[in-house]
VEXDREN-2710 file (C-alpha; in Angstrom, 1 decimal):
% VEXDREN-2710
k/r/px/py/pz
1/UNK/-20.9/-113.6/10.6
2/UNK/-22.8/-115.8/8.1
3/UNK/-20.5/-118.7/9.0
4/UNK/-21.4/-118.4/12.7
5/UNK/-25.1/-118.1/11.7
6/UNK/-24.8/-121.3/9.6
7/UNK/-22.9/-123.0/12.4
8/UNK/-25.8/-122.3/14.9
9/UNK/-28.4/-123.5/12.4
10/UNK/-26.4/-126.7/11.7
11/UNK/-26.0/-127.2/15.4
12/UNK/-29.7/-127.1/15.9
13/UNK/-30.4/-129.8/13.3
14/UNK/-27.3/-132.0/13.8
15/UNK/-28.6/-132.6/17.3
16/UNK/-32.3/-133.1/18.2
17/UNK/-32.8/-129.5/19.5
18/UNK/-34.3/-128.1/16.3
19/UNK/-36.6/-131.0/15.6
20/UNK/-37.7/-131.2/19.2
21/UNK/-38.6/-127.5/19.3
22/UNK/-40.6/-127.6/16.1
23/UNK/-42.4/-130.9/16.8
24/UNK/-43.1/-129.9/20.4
25/UNK/-44.7/-126.6/19.3
26/UNK/-46.9/-128.2/16.7
27/UNK/-47.9/-131.1/18.9
28/UNK/-48.8/-129.1/22.0
29/UNK/-50.8/-126.5/20.1
30/UNK/-52.4/-129.2/17.9
31/UNK/-53.6/-131.2/21.0
32/UNK/-55.1/-128.2/22.6
33/UNK/-56.8/-126.9/19.5
34/UNK/-58.1/-130.1/18.1
35/UNK/-58.0/-133.0/20.6
36/UNK/-58.2/-132.0/24.2
37/UNK/-61.7/-131.4/25.6
38/UNK/-61.3/-127.8/26.8
39/UNK/-62.6/-124.3/26.1
40/UNK/-59.6/-123.9/23.7
41/UNK/-60.8/-126.6/21.4
42/UNK/-61.8/-125.0/18.1
43/UNK/-64.4/-127.7/17.1
44/UNK/-66.2/-127.5/20.4
45/UNK/-66.0/-123.7/20.4
46/UNK/-68.1/-123.5/17.3
47/UNK/-66.4/-120.4/15.9
48/UNK/-64.1/-120.0/12.9
49/UNK/-61.3/-118.4/14.9
50/UNK/-57.6/-119.0/15.8
51/UNK/-57.8/-117.1/19.0
52/UNK/-57.0/-120.3/20.9
53/UNK/-53.7/-120.7/19.1
54/UNK/-52.6/-117.2/19.9
55/UNK/-53.6/-117.7/23.6
56/UNK/-51.6/-120.9/23.9
57/UNK/-48.5/-120.0/21.8
58/UNK/-47.0/-117.4/24.1
59/UNK/-47.0/-120.0/26.9
60/UNK/-45.5/-122.7/24.7
61/UNK/-42.8/-120.3/23.5
62/UNK/-42.1/-119.4/27.1
63/UNK/-40.5/-122.8/27.4
64/UNK/-39.3/-123.6/23.9
65/UNK/-37.5/-120.3/23.1
66/UNK/-35.4/-120.5/26.3
67/UNK/-34.6/-124.1/25.3
68/UNK/-33.2/-122.7/22.0
69/UNK/-31.1/-119.9/23.5
70/UNK/-29.9/-121.5/26.7
71/UNK/-26.8/-123.0/25.1
72/UNK/-25.8/-120.2/22.8
73/UNK/-23.4/-118.4/25.2
74/UNK/-23.5/-120.6/28.3
75/UNK/-22.1/-123.6/26.6
76/UNK/-19.5/-121.5/24.8
77/UNK/-18.4/-120.0/28.1
78/UNK/-18.3/-123.4/29.8
79/UNK/-16.2/-125.0/27.0
80/UNK/-13.9/-122.0/26.6
81/UNK/-14.8/-121.5/22.9
82/UNK/-16.4/-118.1/23.6
83/UNK/-13.0/-116.5/24.3
84/UNK/-11.7/-118.0/21.0
85/UNK/-14.8/-116.7/19.2
86/UNK/-14.2/-113.2/20.6
87/UNK/-10.7/-113.2/19.1
88/UNK/-12.1/-113.7/15.6
89/UNK/-12.5/-110.7/13.3
90/UNK/-16.1/-110.3/14.5
91/UNK/-17.5/-107.6/16.8
92/UNK/-19.6/-108.5/19.8
93/UNK/-22.7/-107.1/17.9
94/UNK/-22.1/-109.4/14.9
95/UNK/-21.8/-112.4/17.2
96/UNK/-25.1/-111.6/18.9
97/UNK/-26.8/-110.9/15.6
98/UNK/-25.7/-114.2/14.1
99/UNK/-26.9/-116.2/17.1
100/UNK/-30.1/-114.2/17.4
101/UNK/-30.9/-114.7/13.7
102/UNK/-30.4/-118.5/14.1
103/UNK/-32.9/-118.5/17.0
104/UNK/-35.4/-116.5/14.9
105/UNK/-35.1/-118.9/12.0
106/UNK/-36.1/-121.8/14.3
107/UNK/-39.0/-119.8/15.6
108/UNK/-40.2/-119.1/12.0
109/UNK/-39.9/-122.8/11.2
110/UNK/-42.1/-123.6/14.2
111/UNK/-44.8/-121.1/13.1
112/UNK/-44.9/-122.1/9.4
113/UNK/-46.7/-125.5/10.0
114/UNK/-49.5/-123.7/11.9
115/UNK/-50.7/-122.2/8.6
116/UNK/-52.4/-125.6/8.3
117/UNK/-54.6/-124.6/11.2
118/UNK/-55.4/-121.4/9.4
119/UNK/-56.4/-123.2/6.2
120/UNK/-58.4/-125.8/8.2
121/UNK/-60.4/-123.2/10.2
122/UNK/-61.1/-121.2/7.0
123/UNK/-62.5/-124.3/5.3
124/UNK/-64.5/-125.3/8.4
125/UNK/-66.2/-121.9/8.6
126/UNK/-69.8/-121.4/7.5
127/UNK/-69.5/-120.2/4.8
128/UNK/-66.0/-121.3/4.0
129/UNK/-63.5/-118.6/4.4
130/UNK/-65.5/-116.9/7.2
131/UNK/-62.4/-116.0/9.2
132/UNK/-61.1/-112.6/10.4
133/UNK/-58.0/-112.5/8.3
134/UNK/-56.9/-109.1/9.5
135/UNK/-57.0/-110.2/13.2
136/UNK/-55.3/-113.5/12.3
137/UNK/-52.3/-111.9/10.5
138/UNK/-52.1/-109.3/13.2
139/UNK/-51.9/-112.0/15.8
140/UNK/-49.2/-113.8/13.8
141/UNK/-47.2/-110.6/13.6
142/UNK/-47.6/-110.0/17.4
143/UNK/-46.6/-113.6/18.1
144/UNK/-43.5/-113.3/15.9
145/UNK/-42.4/-110.1/17.8
146/UNK/-43.2/-111.8/21.1
147/UNK/-40.9/-114.8/20.2
148/UNK/-38.2/-112.4/19.0
149/UNK/-38.4/-110.6/22.4
150/UNK/-38.1/-114.0/24.2
151/UNK/-35.1/-114.8/22.1
152/UNK/-33.1/-111.7/22.8
153/UNK/-33.9/-112.0/26.5
154/UNK/-32.7/-115.6/26.3
155/UNK/-29.4/-114.5/24.7
156/UNK/-28.9/-112.0/27.4
157/UNK/-29.5/-114.5/30.2
158/UNK/-27.2/-117.0/28.4
159/UNK/-24.4/-114.5/28.4
160/UNK/-24.6/-114.1/32.2
161/UNK/-23.8/-117.7/33.1
162/UNK/-21.9/-120.8/32.0
163/UNK/-24.6/-123.1/33.4
164/UNK/-27.2/-124.1/30.9
165/UNK/-29.9/-124.9/33.4
166/UNK/-29.5/-121.6/35.2
167/UNK/-29.7/-119.8/31.8
168/UNK/-32.9/-121.7/31.0
169/UNK/-34.6/-121.0/34.3
170/UNK/-33.5/-117.3/34.3
171/UNK/-34.8/-116.8/30.8
172/UNK/-38.2/-118.4/31.7
173/UNK/-38.5/-116.3/34.8
174/UNK/-37.5/-113.0/33.1
175/UNK/-39.7/-113.6/30.0
176/UNK/-42.6/-114.4/32.2
177/UNK/-42.2/-111.2/34.2
178/UNK/-41.7/-109.0/31.2
179/UNK/-44.6/-110.5/29.4
180/UNK/-47.1/-111.0/32.1
181/UNK/-45.7/-109.5/35.3
182/UNK/-46.0/-105.8/34.3
183/UNK/-49.6/-106.5/33.2
184/UNK/-50.5/-108.0/36.5
185/UNK/-48.8/-105.2/38.5
186/UNK/-50.7/-102.6/36.4
187/UNK/-54.0/-104.2/37.4
188/UNK/-53.3/-104.0/41.2
189/UNK/-55.3/-101.4/43.1
190/UNK/-52.1/-100.2/44.7
191/UNK/-50.8/-99.0/41.4
192/UNK/-54.1/-97.8/39.9
193/UNK/-52.8/-94.4/39.0
194/UNK/-49.8/-95.9/37.2
195/UNK/-51.6/-98.9/35.9
196/UNK/-51.4/-97.9/32.2
197/UNK/-47.7/-97.2/32.5
198/UNK/-47.0/-100.6/33.9
199/UNK/-49.2/-102.4/31.4
200/UNK/-47.4/-100.4/28.6
201/UNK/-44.0/-101.8/29.9
202/UNK/-45.1/-105.4/29.4
203/UNK/-45.2/-107.5/26.3
204/UNK/-48.8/-108.8/26.9
205/UNK/-50.5/-105.4/26.3
206/UNK/-48.8/-104.8/23.0
207/UNK/-49.3/-108.4/21.9
208/UNK/-53.0/-108.1/22.6
209/UNK/-53.1/-104.8/20.7
210/UNK/-51.6/-106.4/17.6
211/UNK/-53.9/-109.4/17.9
212/UNK/-56.9/-107.1/17.1
213/UNK/-55.5/-106.8/13.6
214/UNK/-54.2/-103.2/13.9
215/UNK/-50.5/-102.9/13.6
216/UNK/-49.8/-99.8/15.6
217/UNK/-46.4/-98.1/15.2
218/UNK/-46.2/-97.7/19.0
219/UNK/-46.3/-101.5/19.4
220/UNK/-43.6/-102.0/16.8
221/UNK/-41.4/-99.3/18.5
222/UNK/-42.0/-101.0/21.9
223/UNK/-40.7/-104.4/20.6
224/UNK/-37.8/-102.8/18.9
225/UNK/-36.9/-100.8/22.0
226/UNK/-37.2/-103.9/24.2
227/UNK/-34.9/-105.8/21.8
228/UNK/-32.4/-103.0/21.7
229/UNK/-32.2/-102.8/25.6
230/UNK/-31.5/-106.5/25.9
231/UNK/-29.1/-106.5/22.9
232/UNK/-27.1/-103.8/24.7
233/UNK/-27.1/-105.7/27.9
234/UNK/-25.8/-108.8/26.1
235/UNK/-23.1/-106.9/24.3
236/UNK/-22.0/-105.4/27.6
237/UNK/-21.8/-108.9/29.1
238/UNK/-19.5/-110.0/26.3
239/UNK/-17.4/-106.9/26.4
240/UNK/-16.7/-107.4/30.1
241/UNK/-14.7/-110.5/29.2
242/UNK/-12.1/-108.3/27.5
243/UNK/-11.5/-106.1/30.6
END
């Protein structure tokens, strides 16, 4: 399993994929936070806060994470190497975990450079260090769980098709619905009595809850349950190839 994990990581950085993902994330968030003239600009906002980062990042990951996962099973199916991989002494679960772990490592590598933003905002505060640390680390935790959810959804979508573009578009659409769709449905007057239930099914509500700096066990259970559901779907899609 470690060999497969290492193979995926090596694949990211032997091509441009890994570098493009990390550089794109830093560039896009950096431009919005420090350069572009917009309400998200930290300097113009006048507050020592990283709220803008945690508003932008889910949208950026909505494109970048599917770009990471779109090839993981689709390309293997297209080239025929997936059947060979399934004959190895690895279970379907181990294969999924190895590929999932590789995607998460790339997500973490994308987030680490943003600590520069944290240090910069803390130093720019008046007085220096005037930054809501609890809310910031809660937001980082929520963002990590959100990206993990995108990744497992991406793996599931990649296991459904041998077309990389279809995998990418399907992942973007499904992630967008799971993250923001349920939240919007819950706000409709038509579903007013079930609004809280729909909001609770979406990622956005739990992400916002963690962004307040309170790590609620219900939010963690939600992300774990969501990951387990798509993990099982992915494993089912792989097992079907043996029938």
